[in-house]
N, C-alpha and C positions, 0 to 999 in steps of 0.2 A: 458242663453237663448237656448232652443232646436232648432232643425232644423225646418224650415218652411215646411208646408204640401207639397208644390210643390217640394222642395228639396228631401223629402222622396219619393215622387212618382217617381221622376227622377231616384233615386237610385234603386228602385224596377224595373223600366223599363230596366235599365242597367243590373241588375242581371238576368232578364229573357231573355235579348237579347243574352246572351251567348249560349242559347239553341235554336236551330232552330226546333228541333223535339218536337212535343207536348207531346210525352211520357216522355221526359226528363223534360218538364215544369210541367207536372202532378207530377212527382217524386219530383221536387222542392217544389211544393205546399204541398205535403204530408209531406215532411221534415219540412216545416214551421209550419204546423199544429201540428206535433209531438213536436215541440219546444215551443208550447204555454203552459204556466203554467196551470195546471189543475184548473178549477173553483171550488171554495169552494162549497161544497154540499148545504150550506145554501142559495146560490144564484141560485140554480137550481130549481126555482119556476115557477109556471104557468105564473106569471106576467113578468118574464124574458124570457119566450119562445117567439120566433119570429113567428108571424102569416105569413103564405104564404111560409114557407120553407117545402120542402118535408121531409127532415131529421130534427131531433130535434136540434135547435140552441138556446142557451141561451146567452143573452147579459146583462151584468150588468154594470152600470155606477156609478162612484163615483165623487164627486165634491170637489176639494181641491185647495185652493189658486187661485180661479178663473179659474181653468183648469179642464177639464173632463178627467177622467181616465177610460178606458174601460177594462173589462175582459170578456172573452167569451169562449164558448166551443160548440162542436157539436159531435154527435155520428157518423158522416160520415167523413172519412179522407180528402177528397178533400174540402168539405165544411169547415172543421176545418182550412185548409190552407187558404181559402178565409177570414175566420174570423180573422185569424192571420195577414194577410196583411192589412185588414181594421183597426185593432187595432194598428198595427205598424204605420200606416200613420196618423190616427186621434187622437189617445190617447195622452193626455198631451197638448192639445190645448184649447184655450178659446172657449166658445160656439159660438161666432161670427165667429171665424176662421173656425170652423166646418160647420157652416151654409153656409158660403161663399165659401167653398172649391168646386172646380170643379174637380171631380175625373176622370181625363183623363187617368190614368194608366190602368184602366179596359179595355178600348179599345186598348190602346197602346201595351199591352202585349198579346192581342188577347183573353182575358179571356171570354168576352161576346160571341164571335163567337164559342168558343170551349166548351161552357157549354150547357147542355141539357136545353130545355125551362124551366123545373121546377127548375133547379139549378139557372138559370139566374133570374127567378122570386124571388128566395130566396136571391140572391145577392142584388137585388133592395130593397127587404124587409129589409135586414140588414142595408143598407145605410139609408133607410127611418127611421128606428128605431134609428140609431145613431143621425140623424138630429133632431128627436123628443126629444131625451134626451137633445140635445144642446138647442133647443127652450125652453124646460122646465127649464133648469138651467139658461138660459139667463133671463127668466121672474122672477126668484128668485132674480137676481141681481138688478133688477129695484126697 
């Protein structure tokens, strides 16, 4: 059994708490983005592009053994870091766990207040898309 979503969020909050300077936090985000495995070209399709993001963000979801596994990529380094965080926290959970998750880490690490409005909208769009996948996979289970 993997870690619960809230445990993963708490670990991320701790990781970011080490840095008080936002330049250091951006550097951590960029590192996280760079550690994201590249998305297979076959998943870089129009249907996997997230609407509402200033940069290009692809999000692919697979469903195995009742759990959703996300893969993603972006052509912007900070956004790729955000994608990496969301995947780290939400991937490998059931559709219901993802639907019920309250993603408090976003405000706790100061992400929302330090993003430009367009990036902030992109973050909301990414979370919405992940929840849409969860709803779609949950309906397949019924």
